[in-house]
C-alpha positions in Angstrom: -26.8 90.1 -22.3 -24.9 88.3 -19.5 -21.2 89.2 -19.6 -19.5 87.1 -16.9 -19.9 84.0 -14.8 -20.9 86.0 -11.7 -24.0 87.5 -13.2 -27.3 85.9 -12.2 -30.7 85.0 -13.3 -33.6 85.7 -11.0 -35.8 82.8 -10.0 -39.6 83.2 -9.7 -39.3 83.7 -6.0 -36.7 86.5 -6.3 -33.6 84.4 -5.5 -30.5 85.1 -7.6 -28.9 82.1 -9.2 -25.5 82.2 -11.0 -25.6 81.9 -14.8 -23.1 79.0 -14.9 -22.2 76.3 -12.3 -19.8 73.5 -11.8 -21.2 69.9 -12.0 -19.7 67.4 -9.6 -21.0 64.1 -10.8 -18.0 61.8 -11.1 -15.9 65.0 -11.1 -13.9 64.2 -8.0 -13.1 60.5 -8.4 -9.6 59.9 -7.2 -9.0 63.5 -6.3 -11.7 64.4 -3.7 -11.9 68.0 -2.5 -8.7 68.8 -4.5 -10.8 69.1 -7.7 -13.3 71.3 -6.1 -10.5 73.5 -4.7 -9.2 73.9 -8.2 -12.7 74.9 -9.4 -12.9 77.5 -6.6 -9.5 79.0 -7.5 -10.6 79.2 -11.2 -13.6 81.2 -10.0 -16.6 78.8 -9.7 -19.0 79.6 -6.8 -22.0 77.6 -7.9 -21.6 73.8 -7.1 -24.2 71.3 -8.2 -24.2 68.0 -6.3 -26.6 65.3 -5.1 -26.7 62.8 -2.3 -26.2 60.1 -5.0 -23.0 61.7 -6.2 -21.0 61.3 -3.0 -19.4 64.8 -3.5 -21.2 66.8 -0.9 -18.4 66.3 1.6 -15.7 67.2 -0.9 -17.5 70.5 -1.5 -17.6 71.2 2.2 -13.9 70.5 2.7 -12.8 72.6 -0.3 -15.0 75.6 0.7 -13.7 75.5 4.3 -10.1 75.4 3.0 -10.7 78.3 0.7 -11.5 80.6 3.6 -14.2 82.2 1.4 -17.5 82.7 3.3 -20.2 80.1 2.7 -22.6 82.9 1.8 -20.5 83.6 -1.4 -21.3 80.1 -2.7 -24.4 78.6 -4.2 -25.1 75.0 -3.1 -27.5 72.8 -5.0 -28.1 69.2 -4.1 -30.8 66.6 -4.7 -32.9 64.0 -3.0 -32.2 60.6 -4.6 -34.8 58.1 -6.0 -34.6 55.8 -2.9 -34.9 58.8 -0.5 -38.3 60.0 -1.8 -41.3 60.4 0.3 -42.3 62.9 3.1 -40.3 61.6 6.0 -37.5 60.2 3.9 -36.9 63.5 2.1 -36.6 65.4 5.4 -34.1 62.8 6.6 -32.1 63.0 3.3 -32.1 66.8 3.6 -30.6 66.7 7.1 -27.9 64.3 5.8 -27.0 66.6 3.0 -26.8 69.6 5.3 -24.4 67.6 7.5 -22.3 66.5 4.6 -22.1 70.0 3.2 -21.4 71.4 6.7 -24.1 74.1 6.3 -27.3 75.1 7.9 -29.2 75.9 4.7 -29.3 75.0 1.0 -29.5 77.5 -1.9 -31.4 74.9 -4.0 -32.9 71.5 -3.3 -34.1 69.3 -6.2 -36.0 66.0 -6.6 -33.5 64.0 -8.6 -35.9 61.9 -10.7 -39.7 61.9 -10.9 -40.0 58.1 -10.9 -38.0 56.0 -8.5 -37.8 52.9 -10.8 -39.1 51.9 -14.2 -42.7 50.9 -14.1 -43.3 52.3 -10.6 -47.1 53.0 -10.4 -47.3 55.2 -7.4 -45.0 57.9 -8.6 -47.5 60.7 -8.7 -48.3 60.5 -4.9 -44.7 59.9 -4.1 -43.5 63.0 -5.8 -46.3 65.1 -4.2 -45.3 63.7 -0.8 -41.7 64.6 -1.5 -42.6 68.0 -2.7 -44.7 68.7 0.5 -41.6 68.0 2.6 -39.5 70.4 0.5 -42.2 73.0 0.7 -42.1 72.8 4.5 -38.3 73.1 4.6 -38.6 76.1 2.2 -41.1 77.8 4.4 -38.9 77.2 7.4 -36.1 79.1 5.6 -33.8 76.1 5.4 -33.9 76.1 1.5 -33.8 79.2 -0.6 -35.3 77.6 -3.7 -36.8 74.3 -4.6 -37.3 72.4 -7.9 -36.5 69.1 -9.6 -34.4 67.4 -12.1 -35.4 65.3 -15.2 -39.1 66.3 -14.9 -41.0 66.4 -18.2 -44.3 68.4 -18.6 -46.6 65.6 -17.4 -44.4 65.1 -14.3 -44.4 68.9 -13.6 -48.2 69.1 -14.1 -48.6 66.7 -11.2 -46.6 69.0 -8.9 -48.4 72.2 -10.2 -51.8 70.6 -9.5 -50.8 69.8 -5.9 -48.4 72.4 -4.7 -48.6 75.5 -2.5 -45.1 76.6 -3.5 -44.4 76.7 -7.3 -41.2 75.1 -8.5 -38.4 77.4 -9.4 -35.9 75.2 -11.3 -35.9 72.1 -13.6 -32.5 70.5 -14.4 -32.5 68.6 -17.7 -30.1 66.9 -20.0 -29.6 69.6 -22.6 -27.1 70.2 -25.3 -27.0 70.6 -29.1 -28.4 67.4 -30.5 -30.7 66.9 -27.5 -32.6 70.1 -26.7 -35.8 68.7 -25.2 -37.8 71.4 -26.8 -41.2 70.4 -25.3 -39.9 70.3 -21.8 -37.8 73.5 -22.1 -40.7 75.5 -23.6 -43.1 74.2 -21.0 -40.7 75.4 -18.2 -40.3 78.8 -19.8 -44.1 79.2 -20.1 -44.4 78.4 -16.4 -41.5 80.6 -15.3 -39.3 77.7 -14.2 -35.6 78.2 -14.8 -34.0 75.4 -16.8 -30.5 74.2 -16.1 -28.5 71.9 -18.3 -26.8 68.8 -17.0 -24.4 67.2 -19.6 -24.4 70.6 -21.5 -21.5 69.4 -23.6 -23.0 66.0 -24.3 -20.9 62.9 -24.7 -17.3 63.0 -25.8 -18.1 61.7 -29.2 -20.3 64.7 -29.8 -17.4 67.2 -29.6 -16.2 65.9 -33.0 -19.5 66.4 -34.7 -18.9 68.2 -38.0 -21.2 71.1 -37.2 -19.6 71.7 -33.8 -16.1 71.5 -35.3 -17.1 73.9 -38.0 -18.5 76.5 -35.6 -15.6 76.1 -33.2 -13.2 77.1 -36.0 -15.5 79.9 -37.1 -15.7 81.5 -33.7 -12.1 80.5 -32.7 -13.2 78.6 -29.6 -13.6 74.9 -28.7 -16.6 72.7 -29.4 -17.3 72.6 -25.7 -17.5 76.4 -25.6 -19.9 76.3 -28.5 -22.2 74.0 -26.5 -22.0 76.1 -23.3 -22.6 79.3 -25.2 -25.6 77.7 -26.9 -27.2 77.0 -23.5 -26.4 80.5 -22.3 -28.0 82.1 -25.3 -31.1 80.0 -24.6 -31.1 81.4 -21.0 -30.4 78.0 -19.7 -27.8 77.5 -16.9 -25.0 75.1 -18.0 -23.4 72.9 -15.4 -20.2 71.6 -17.0 -18.0 69.2 -15.2 -14.3 68.4 -15.7 -11.3 67.5 -13.6 -8.9 69.5 -15.8 -8.0 73.0 -14.6 -7.5 74.1 -18.2 -11.0 72.9 -19.2 -12.4 74.6 -16.0 -11.0 77.8 -17.3 -12.1 77.2 -20.9 -15.7 76.3 -19.7 -16.1 79.6 -17.9 -14.8 81.7 -20.8 -17.9 81.8 -22.9 -18.7 85.5 -22.6 -16.4 87.0 -25.2 -18.3 85.8 -28.3 -21.9 85.2 -29.4 -23.4 82.6 -31.8 -25.3 84.2 -34.7 -29.0 83.6 -35.2 -28.4 81.4 -38.2 -25.9 79.2 -36.4 -28.2 79.0 -33.4 -30.9 77.6 -35.7 -28.4 75.1 -37.1 -27.6 73.9 -33.6 -31.3 73.8 -32.7 -32.0 71.5 -35.6 -29.2 69.0 -35.4 -30.1 65.4 -35.5 -30.1 63.7 -32.1 -26.6 63.0 -31.0 -24.8 62.7 -27.6 -27.9 61.5 -25.7 -26.9 59.9 -22.3 -29.5 57.1 -22.6 -31.3 58.4 -19.5 -35.1 59.0 -19.7 -37.4 59.3 -16.7 -40.1 57.1 -18.2 -37.9 54.5 -19.8 -35.3 51.9 -18.8 -31.7 53.2 -19.2 -30.1 52.5 -22.5 -26.4 51.8 -22.5 -24.4 52.6 -25.7 
């Protein structure tokens, strides 16, 4: 059993990846690199970003100011919908390297499998994007490659056309939205699952079951969500601007959720879904 935030999973290519990361989507608004600096001081070394997030530069500045060697950090970023395609992906990669002030990435992901709702040529587009990532991987510029928000039929398209098998799939995952089919498919194909939005939406934290379990284990509802992911061998990527919550989110190793309670979390009705789905138009609540 994993006992602290510095322990790692091993990807299918042998690369070690930390068991918990820090998500930076909308996490630095109004604070810039200051928020990332706080996360570094709290102990986070795995930072998840994307060209779309606009936080790559904040990470670079905060890491430089920390005086901690780049090699001690794990950088993951993503190629956005509008950057997909063979040449475009290579251009996007170089921009991300420049923004992050590094000469390699630890993990590079395709952000979404379909660039826009109803796009008919997505299969070829993702294959072309993947081919560019494979070449960058073979050149040693990326240590691991994968994707985000890919469901089994999207992944099959890659597996049928790849020379380098994907190592990671980042999904929306939390109690109330466990994406069982996609998660099980990834596990069957030795693809490490990560959880974006591992705590779900704010309204979810007051869910009666989460409140009950938080009281039972003497932790917060957020910690229950993160521990749930951890016990599923899924890497949670929580985000927050609060130093206290940063500390709370990393302190999920001193308790474990019982088998019975895991089943109860597994079978919750859907709650906290973001409204995002790769094959559908975005739903706003």
